[in-house]
C-alpha positions in Angstrom: 67.0 171.6 28.4 64.3 170.4 25.9 61.6 170.2 28.5 62.4 173.8 29.7 62.4 175.1 26.2 59.0 173.4 25.6 57.7 174.8 28.7 58.7 178.5 27.9 57.4 178.3 24.3 54.1 176.9 25.1 53.7 179.3 28.2 54.6 182.4 25.9 52.5 181.5 23.1 49.3 181.0 25.4 50.1 184.0 27.8 47.1 185.8 26.7 44.7 182.7 27.2 44.8 182.1 31.0 42.6 179.3 30.4 44.5 177.5 27.9 44.4 173.7 28.2 47.9 173.4 26.6 49.6 175.4 29.3 52.4 173.3 30.9 52.8 172.9 34.6 56.0 174.6 36.2 59.1 172.7 35.1 60.9 170.5 37.8 62.9 172.5 40.4 65.7 170.1 40.1 65.8 170.8 36.2 66.0 174.5 37.0 68.8 173.9 39.7 70.8 172.1 37.2 70.2 174.4 34.4 71.6 177.5 36.7 74.3 175.3 38.0 73.0 174.8 41.4 73.2 171.4 43.1 70.0 169.3 43.3 69.1 167.5 46.5 70.7 164.2 45.3 73.8 166.1 45.1 73.5 167.8 48.4 73.0 164.7 50.0 76.1 163.2 48.6 78.1 166.3 49.5 77.0 166.0 53.0 78.1 162.4 53.3 81.5 163.2 51.6 81.8 166.0 54.2 81.1 163.4 57.0 83.5 161.0 55.8 86.3 163.4 55.4 88.9 162.7 58.1 90.2 166.2 57.6 87.0 167.9 58.7 86.1 168.9 62.0 83.4 167.2 64.1 81.5 170.6 64.2 81.4 171.0 60.5 80.6 167.0 60.3 77.6 167.8 62.6 76.5 170.5 60.3 76.7 168.3 57.3 74.7 165.7 59.1 72.0 168.5 60.2 71.6 169.2 56.5 71.3 165.7 55.5 68.6 165.1 58.2 66.6 168.1 56.8 66.9 166.6 53.4 65.6 163.1 54.2 62.6 164.7 55.9 61.4 164.7 52.4 60.1 161.2 51.4 61.6 161.0 48.0 65.0 162.2 49.4 64.8 159.4 52.1 63.9 156.8 49.5 66.8 157.8 47.5 69.3 156.9 50.2 69.7 153.5 48.7 70.0 154.7 45.1 72.8 156.9 46.2 74.5 154.0 48.3 74.4 156.3 51.2 72.9 153.6 53.9 75.9 151.8 54.4 78.2 154.8 55.2 75.3 156.2 57.1 75.0 153.1 59.4 78.8 152.9 59.8 78.6 156.1 61.6 76.5 154.3 64.3 80.1 153.0 65.6 81.9 156.4 65.1 84.1 157.1 68.3 82.4 160.6 68.4 79.3 160.5 70.4 78.1 163.7 68.5 78.1 161.8 65.0 76.7 158.5 66.5 74.0 160.8 67.9 73.4 162.4 64.5 73.4 159.3 62.6 70.7 158.0 64.8 68.7 161.2 64.1 69.0 160.9 60.3 68.1 157.2 60.3 65.0 157.9 62.5 63.8 160.7 60.2 64.5 158.7 57.0 62.5 155.5 58.1 59.6 157.3 60.1 56.2 156.4 58.6 58.1 155.3 55.5 57.8 151.5 54.6 60.3 151.8 51.7 63.1 153.2 53.7 62.2 150.9 56.6 62.9 148.1 54.3 66.0 149.5 53.0 67.5 149.9 56.2 66.6 146.3 57.0 68.9 145.1 54.3 71.9 145.9 56.4 72.1 143.4 59.1 74.2 145.6 61.6 71.7 148.4 61.6 69.2 147.5 64.2 71.8 145.8 66.4 74.0 149.0 66.3 70.8 151.1 67.5 70.0 148.6 70.1 73.6 148.8 71.5 73.6 152.6 71.5 69.8 152.6 73.2 71.1 150.3 75.9 74.8 151.2 76.7 76.0 154.4 75.0 77.9 156.8 77.3 76.0 159.7 75.6 72.5 160.3 76.7 71.7 162.4 73.5 72.9 159.4 71.5 70.7 157.0 73.5 67.6 159.2 73.1 68.0 159.5 69.3 68.7 155.6 68.9 65.3 154.8 70.6 63.9 157.3 68.3 65.4 155.5 65.3 64.3 152.1 66.6 60.8 153.4 67.2 60.5 154.6 63.7 62.2 151.4 62.4 59.8 149.1 64.0 56.4 150.8 64.0 54.1 149.1 61.7 56.7 147.0 60.1 56.9 143.3 61.0 60.3 142.7 59.6 61.5 145.7 61.5 60.3 144.2 64.8 61.6 140.9 64.1 65.0 142.5 63.6 64.5 144.3 66.8 63.6 141.2 68.6 66.3 139.1 67.0 68.9 141.7 68.0 68.0 141.7 71.8 65.9 144.6 71.6 63.4 143.4 74.1 66.1 142.5 76.8 67.7 146.0 76.1 64.4 148.2 76.3 63.1 146.2 79.6 66.5 146.4 81.1 66.4 150.3 80.6 62.9 150.3 82.0 63.7 148.1 84.9 66.5 150.2 85.9 64.6 153.5 85.5 61.8 152.1 87.9 64.2 151.5 90.8 66.2 154.2 92.8 69.6 155.5 92.0 72.6 153.6 93.2 73.6 154.1 96.8 77.2 155.0 97.5 78.1 151.6 98.5 76.8 150.3 95.0 78.5 153.1 93.1 81.8 151.6 94.1 80.9 148.4 92.5 80.2 149.8 89.1 82.8 151.4 86.8 82.7 155.0 86.4 82.2 154.5 82.6 79.0 152.5 83.2 77.6 154.6 86.2 75.5 156.6 84.1 73.4 153.5 83.1 72.3 152.7 86.7 71.3 156.5 87.3 67.5 157.4 86.8 67.0 159.9 84.0 63.5 161.4 83.1 64.2 161.8 79.4 65.8 158.2 78.9 62.8 156.7 81.1 59.9 158.3 78.9 61.4 157.7 75.6 61.7 153.9 76.6 58.0 154.2 77.8 57.1 155.5 74.3 59.0 153.0 72.5 57.3 150.0 74.3 53.9 151.7 73.8 54.6 152.0 69.9 55.8 148.3 69.7 52.5 147.2 71.5 50.4 149.2 69.1 50.6 146.7 66.5 49.3 143.0 66.2 50.1 140.3 66.9 50.4 140.9 70.6 50.2 137.6 72.5 54.1 136.8 71.9 54.9 140.3 72.8 52.9 140.0 76.1 54.6 136.7 76.8 58.0 138.4 76.3 57.0 141.3 78.8 56.0 138.5 81.4 59.1 136.6 81.2 61.3 139.5 81.4 59.4 140.8 84.6 58.5 144.0 83.1 55.0 144.5 84.9 56.4 145.1 88.3 58.4 147.9 86.7 55.7 149.4 85.0 53.6 149.5 88.1 56.5 151.0 90.1 56.5 153.7 87.1 52.9 154.4 87.3 53.7 155.3 91.0 56.6 157.5 90.4 56.1 159.1 87.0 55.2 162.9 86.8 54.4 163.5 83.1 51.0 163.1 82.0 52.0 162.1 78.5 54.2 159.3 79.8 51.2 158.3 82.4 49.1 157.9 79.4 51.6 155.7 77.5 51.8 153.4 80.6 47.8 153.4 80.9 47.8 152.3 77.1 50.4 149.4 77.8 48.5 148.2 80.8 45.1 148.1 78.8 47.0 145.9 76.2 48.2 143.5 78.9 44.7 143.7 80.6 42.9 142.5 77.3 45.5 139.6 76.7 45.1 136.1 77.9 47.8 136.5 80.7 45.9 139.6 82.4 47.0 140.6 85.8 47.4 139.0 89.2 45.1 140.3 92.1 48.1 142.1 93.5 49.1 143.7 90.2 45.5 144.8 90.0 45.7 146.4 93.4 49.0 148.3 92.5 47.4 149.6 89.1 44.3 151.1 91.0 46.7 152.5 93.6 48.8 154.1 91.0 45.9 155.7 89.1 44.3 157.0 92.1 47.7 158.6 92.9 48.0 160.0 89.4 44.5 161.3 89.6 45.1 163.0 92.9 48.1 164.7 91.5 46.1 165.9 88.6 48.0 163.9 86.0 45.1 161.9 84.7 42.6 164.7 83.8 39.2 163.1 83.4 37.3 166.1 82.4 36.2 164.8 79.0 36.3 168.4 77.5 40.0 168.7 78.3 41.4 165.5 77.5 38.5 163.0 76.5 40.9 160.3 75.1 42.8 160.1 78.3 39.9 160.1 80.5 38.4 157.0 78.4 41.6 155.0 78.5 41.7 155.4 82.3 38.1 154.4 82.7 38.6 151.4 80.5 41.7 150.3 82.3 39.7 150.5 85.6 36.7 148.6 84.1 39.3 146.1 83.0 40.8 145.7 86.1 37.7 145.3 88.3 36.3 142.5 86.2 
């Protein structure tokens, strides 16, 4: 109240002088909200979580509360305030909620809160179950939407954050991610094979464009930061290169092709490099993409992608 009165008095006294150096800046919006009885962002965040945790409230209303919380944590200060408000722990617990909708929404909020936000990335990692829960959802959840949001959250959590990457690695993240990529690179199950897989897990063996592309983007994000040699060794040990080459032949999204090219450039520059057979497969895949118009080399239209393709070709032909 004192700050608001000071602002009001000094602005009224200097109203006639537009250039007054004494003019105060506008009061804090949260201060005004409190003055007029409106909840500030912190209160709204707590109210959203109270709604999410209330067993008497419907899933639909909880989803709305999650949506409100996600919009609030788009603000950096609000995201960083999750720890002060003690909201991280109940948020992470929602990753094992029986409702696929609420698991999806929890992943979404986490991904938004930690995206390009080192402070919130560190706050998330205080809770040892967070990354393992996200890895499990990405790899095995029955809900496609939950899996996509889990990969979004993982990408946000590990990008440019060494501790986040180590948590991902220790939680079996590499095995889960490359298992997804390896499965997506292969054909759907035959009818005979379907009989050997339980109905609840059958979706994990079916190709899905969105899951495939999100996994490619997550892998590209992990390989965008140093150190790389250990990561390349893991890719090799888990037989990822043949799957990447297969995806290069079958993928029909130019943005996904671009990410695959970026991944292959990283491998080509590493000590491991490629075998002659792999080089042949890469060149064949690139030619197929070019003939299909998926790799536009016209520098006026997509100079970055054109340059990356040329760089990969030169590396392969060395």
